[in-house]
C-alpha positions in Angstrom: 0.0 0.0 0.0 1.3 3.4 -0.9 1.0 6.4 1.5 0.4 10.0 0.7 4.1 10.9 1.4 5.1 8.6 -1.5 4.0 11.2 -4.0 6.0 14.1 -5.2 4.0 17.3 -5.6 4.4 19.0 -8.9 3.3 22.6 -8.9 5.0 24.7 -11.6 6.4 27.9 -10.0 5.8 30.0 -13.2 2.3 28.7 -13.8 0.7 31.9 -12.6 2.9 34.0 -14.8 2.4 31.7 -17.7 -1.4 32.0 -17.6 -1.3 35.7 -18.2 -2.9 36.5 -21.6 -0.3 38.6 -23.4 -2.2 38.5 -26.7 -5.1 40.2 -25.0 -3.6 42.7 -22.6 -0.2 43.5 -24.2 -1.6 45.8 -26.8 0.5 48.3 -28.8 -0.4 51.1 -26.4 0.5 49.0 -23.4 3.8 48.0 -25.1 4.5 51.7 -25.7 3.8 52.6 -22.1 6.0 49.8 -20.8 8.9 50.9 -23.1 8.4 54.5 -22.2 8.4 53.7 -18.5 11.5 51.6 -18.8 13.5 54.4 -20.5 12.1 57.1 -18.2 12.9 55.2 -15.0 16.5 54.2 -15.9 17.3 57.6 -17.4 15.9 59.3 -14.3 17.9 57.1 -12.0 21.1 57.8 -13.9 20.5 61.6 -13.8 19.8 61.5 -10.0 23.1 59.5 -9.6 25.0 62.0 -11.7 23.5 64.9 -9.8 24.1 63.7 -6.2 27.1 61.4 -6.6 29.1 63.1 -9.3 28.2 66.6 -8.2 27.2 67.7 -11.6 24.7 70.6 -12.1 21.2 69.5 -13.0 21.4 70.6 -16.6 24.8 68.9 -17.1 23.6 65.7 -15.4 20.6 65.7 -17.7 22.9 66.1 -20.7 24.9 63.1 -19.7 21.8 61.1 -19.0 20.3 62.0 -22.3 23.6 61.0 -24.0 23.3 57.6 -22.4 19.6 57.4 -23.4 20.3 58.1 -27.1 23.1 55.6 -27.3 21.3 52.8 -25.5 17.9 53.4 -27.2 19.5 53.3 -30.7 21.4 50.1 -30.0 18.5 48.5 -28.2 15.9 48.9 -30.9 18.4 48.2 -33.7 19.6 45.0 -32.2 16.3 43.5 -30.8 13.9 44.7 -33.6 16.2 44.6 -36.7 19.2 42.4 -36.1 17.6 39.6 -34.0 14.5 39.0 -36.2 16.8 38.7 -39.3 19.6 36.7 -37.8 19.0 34.9 -34.5 15.4 34.0 -35.1 16.4 32.6 -38.5 19.1 30.4 -36.8 21.9 32.6 -38.2 24.2 32.5 -35.2 27.3 34.1 -36.8 25.5 37.0 -38.4 23.8 37.5 -35.0 27.2 37.8 -33.2 28.5 40.1 -35.9 25.4 42.3 -35.6 25.9 42.5 -31.8 29.5 43.5 -32.3 28.4 46.1 -34.8 25.9 47.5 -32.3 28.7 47.9 -29.7 30.8 49.8 -32.2 27.8 52.0 -33.1 27.3 52.7 -29.4 30.9 53.8 -29.0 30.7 56.0 -32.0 27.4 57.6 -30.9 28.8 58.1 -27.4 31.9 59.8 -28.9 29.9 62.4 -30.8 27.5 63.0 -27.9 30.5 63.7 -25.6 31.9 66.0 -28.2 28.6 67.9 -28.3 28.5 68.1 -24.5 32.1 69.4 -24.5 31.3 72.1 -27.0 28.0 73.3 -25.5 28.3 72.7 -21.7 30.8 74.2 -19.4 31.6 71.0 -17.5 34.0 71.7 -14.6 34.0 68.2 -12.9 37.6 67.0 -13.1 36.5 63.4 -13.7 34.3 64.2 -16.7 36.4 67.1 -17.9 39.4 64.9 -18.7 37.2 62.5 -20.7 35.6 65.3 -22.6 38.9 66.9 -23.6 40.3 63.5 -24.8 37.2 63.0 -27.0 37.7 66.4 -28.6 41.2 65.3 -29.7 40.3 61.8 -30.9 39.6 61.1 -34.6 36.8 58.8 -35.8 39.5 56.2 -36.9 40.8 56.1 -33.4 37.3 55.7 -32.0 36.6 52.6 -34.1 40.1 51.2 -33.7 40.2 47.6 -32.1 42.2 48.9 -29.1 39.6 51.6 -28.3 36.7 49.2 -28.8 38.3 46.6 -26.4 38.8 49.3 -23.8 35.2 50.5 -24.2 33.6 47.0 -23.9 33.1 47.2 -20.1 31.5 50.7 -20.1 29.2 49.6 -23.0 28.1 46.4 -21.2 27.6 48.4 -18.0 25.4 50.9 -19.8 23.2 48.6 -21.9 22.9 45.7 -19.5 19.8 47.0 -17.6 17.8 47.4 -20.8 19.0 44.1 -22.4 18.4 42.2 -19.2 14.8 43.6 -18.9 14.1 42.8 -22.5 15.5 39.3 -22.3 13.6 38.4 -19.1 10.4 39.8 -20.5 10.8 37.8 -23.7 11.5 34.6 -21.8 8.4 35.1 -19.7 6.3 35.8 -22.8 7.8 32.8 -24.6 7.2 30.6 -21.6 3.6 31.8 -21.6 3.0 30.9 -25.2 4.7 27.5 -24.7 2.7 26.8 -21.6 -0.6 27.6 -23.4 0.5 25.5 -26.4 1.3 22.6 -24.1 -2.0 23.0 -22.2 -3.8 23.0 -25.5 -2.0 19.8 -26.6 -2.9 18.2 -23.3 -6.5 19.1 -23.7 -6.5 17.7 -27.3 -4.9 14.5 -25.9 -7.6 14.3 -23.2 -10.3 14.7 -25.8 -8.7 12.0 -27.8 -8.5 9.7 -24.7 -12.2 10.4 -24.0 -13.0 9.2 -27.5 -10.9 6.2 -27.0 -12.6 5.5 -23.6 -16.0 5.8 -25.2 -14.8 3.4 -28.0 -13.6 0.9 -25.4 -16.9 1.1 -23.5 -18.8 0.4 -26.7 -16.5 -2.6 -27.3 -16.6 -4.0 -23.8 -20.2 -3.4 -22.8 -21.9 -5.5 -25.5 -19.5 -8.4 -24.8 -20.1 -8.2 -21.0 -23.9 -7.7 -21.5 -24.1 -10.8 -23.7 -22.4 -13.0 -21.1 -24.6 -11.6 -18.3 -27.8 -12.1 -20.3 -26.8 -15.7 -20.9 -26.3 -16.1 -17.1 -29.6 -14.4 -16.5 -31.3 -16.8 -18.9 -29.9 -19.8 -17.0 -31.0 -18.3 -13.7 -34.5 -17.7 -15.0 -34.8 -21.2 -16.3 -34.0 -22.5 -12.8 -36.3 -19.9 -11.2 -33.3 -18.9 -9.1 -34.0 -16.3 -6.4 -30.9 -14.4 -7.4 -32.5 -13.3 -10.7 -34.0 -10.0 -9.5 -30.8 -9.1 -7.7 -28.7 -9.8 -10.8 -31.1 -7.7 -12.9 -30.7 -4.8 -10.4 -26.9 -5.1 -10.4 -26.8 -5.1 -14.2 -29.2 -2.2 -14.5 -27.0 -0.1 -12.1 -23.9 -1.0 -14.0 -25.4 0.0 -17.4 -26.7 3.3 -15.9 -23.3 4.1 -14.5 -21.5 3.2 -17.7 -23.8 5.0 -20.1 -24.4 8.2 -18.0 -22.5 8.7 -14.8 -19.0 7.6 -16.2 -19.2 10.4 -18.8 -18.3 12.9 -16.1 -14.7 14.0 -15.7 -14.8 12.9 -12.0 -17.2 10.6 -10.1 -17.5 9.8 -6.4 -15.2 7.0 -5.3 -18.1 5.2 -3.7 -20.0 5.0 -7.0 -16.8 3.7 -8.8 -16.4 1.0 -6.1 -20.1 0.0 -6.4 -19.6 -0.4 -10.1 -16.6 -2.6 -9.6 -18.3 -4.7 -7.0 -21.3 -5.3 -9.2 -19.1 -6.2 -12.1 -17.2 -8.8 -10.0 -20.5 -10.3 -8.7 -21.8 -10.7 -12.2 -18.6 -12.2 -13.5 -18.7 -14.7 -10.7 -21.8 -16.2 -12.2 -19.7 -17.7 -14.9 -17.7 -19.7 -12.5 -18.4 -22.4 -9.9 -19.1 -21.4 -6.4 -15.8 -22.7 -5.2 -13.8 -20.6 -7.7 -10.9 -18.8 -6.0 -12.2 -15.2 -6.6 -11.7 -12.6 -3.9 -12.7 -9.0 -3.9 -11.9 -7.1 -0.7 -12.9 -3.4 -0.7 -12.3 -1.3 2.4 -14.7 1.7 2.3 -14.2 3.0 5.9 -12.4 6.2 4.7 -14.4 6.7 1.5 -16.1 10.1 2.0 -16.8 12.6 -0.7 -13.6 11.8 -2.6 -13.7 12.0 -6.4 -11.8 9.9 -9.0 -11.7 9.7 -12.8 -14.1 7.0 -13.9 -13.2 3.5 -15.2 -9.5 3.8 -14.4 -9.2 0.4 -12.8 -12.0 -1.3 -14.8 -9.6 -2.3 -17.6 -7.4 -4.2 -15.1 -10.4 -6.0 -13.6 -11.8 -6.9 -17.0 -8.5 -8.2 -18.2 -8.0 -10.3 -15.1 -11.3 -12.1 -15.7 -10.5 -12.3 -19.4 -7.0 -13.8 -19.1 -7.1 -15.2 -15.6 -8.8 -18.2 -14.0 -7.6 -20.4 -16.9 -5.8 -23.1 -14.8 -8.0 -25.9 -13.8 -8.3 -26.1 -10.0 -5.4 -23.6 -9.8 -6.9 -20.4 -11.2 -7.3 -17.5 -8.9 -8.2 -13.8 -8.9 -7.6 -11.5 -6.0 -8.7 -7.8 -5.8 -7.8 -5.4 -3.0 -9.1 -1.8 -2.9 -8.9 0.7 -0.1 -8.7 4.5 0.6 -6.4 5.8 3.3 -5.2 9.3 3.9 -6.9 10.4 0.6 -4.8 7.8 -1.4 -6.8 5.3 -3.5 -5.0 2.0 -3.4 -5.8 -0.8 -5.9 -4.2 -4.1 -6.5 -5.1 -7.2 -8.5 -3.4 -10.6 -8.9 -4.5 -13.3 -11.2 -3.1 -16.5 -12.6 -1.9 -16.7 -16.2 -0.4 -19.1 -18.7 3.4 -19.3 -18.7 3.8 -18.3 -22.3 1.7 -15.2 -22.0 3.5 -11.8 -22.0 2.7 -8.5 -20.4 2.0 -7.1 -23.8 -0.8 -9.6 -24.3 -2.8 -8.0 -21.4 -4.9 -4.9 -22.1 -3.8 -3.8 -25.5 -5.4 -0.4 -26.3 -7.3 -0.3 -23.0 -4.1 -0.6 -20.9 -2.4 2.1 -23.0 -5.4 4.3 -22.6 -5.3 3.9 -18.8 -1.6 4.8 -18.6 -2.2 8.0 -20.7 -5.2 9.0 -18.7 -3.2 8.6 -15.5 -0.3 10.7 -16.8 -2.7 13.5 -17.9 -5.1 13.4 -15.0 -2.8 12.6 -12.1 0.7 13.8 -13.1 3.1 13.2 -10.2 0.1 12.0 -8.1 0.0 8.3 -9.1 2.1 5.2 -9.0 1.4 2.3 -11.3 3.2 -1.1 -11.1 2.6 -3.9 -13.6 4.5 -7.1 -13.0 4.7 -10.4 -14.9 5.5 -13.0 -12.2 5.7 -16.0 -14.5 2.6 -17.9 -13.4 0.7 -14.8 -12.3 0.1 -11.2 -13.3 0.1 -8.4 -10.8 -1.1 -4.8 -11.0 -0.9 -2.1 -8.3 -2.1 1.4 -8.6 -2.1 4.2 -6.1 -3.7 7.6 -6.7 -3.4 10.7 -4.5 -7.0 12.0 -4.7 -6.2 15.5 -3.4 
């Protein structure tokens, strides 16, 4: 028997973020507002830092902040909205790297001309900035784009563009994850719809076969005027009602599912002698308002009667079901012929159950199927919470 602690809870951390509807809410105006806010916030923070930390007058601090804004803004949009769509998104890695290097060179060139403009139009007296401004006035464009100057300027460039690039990359990752999550959820829903169709198909295949056998048994009981006849009719009626109507729901009460299995076992027993080794033990002491996906264990029980009880005087079928600590525990053991393989049991029905378990109870179920040579064993545990 499995316990509740045997299960590993899987709750995606980014699920709440992934469910945000970007297509609906991230309109062009919202995008404009977000971009405008990003540039305003970072530029304002830079200006405040220059004003208080570098002791620059407000006008000069604003000039240096605007210089940074122009360089970063140009490189940002050129790289992410021109270079990336035409290189990286088309799997052109080398052109993407070259375009990034080109953007860095462009930043250095723009920064040079902005500093020259500030040196010519603002009377900057700060010793730290004055030295840099004077050197820019003396530099030629060929020196500015020289490999040595570019290597020296890499760190300041990365320092300047990193907040904007980091913000854009993180946002793009979140948006991509949202689209991927919705695509996966849609695929899961399609798979669930497919499994529902398969389940309905299996029901249409199993029910007539089972009904035929049960009607034959009822016919024999009626010929003998057996007092069990009304009870069998009631059990069959309840099973057919559950199969045709109640099992169409996504979830059903565990108690109803157990009643269905008990009725099925009782009706199948009619085919065998009274001394047949068939046991069905169901503990319902903790069954109270729990829900479970319908017909998950029915395939195992149906297969056990179909392939088991074949050995004369040695056939057996044992079913154990219980609910403890909100964990549904099911096990079934039946005899089988030595030459039968695990793949012979269940076919489409067994595969359907496995898929449904993976989709309905991811990380909340454990299924064991064992070929023990002369017997076949199945154990299933489901965390119902």
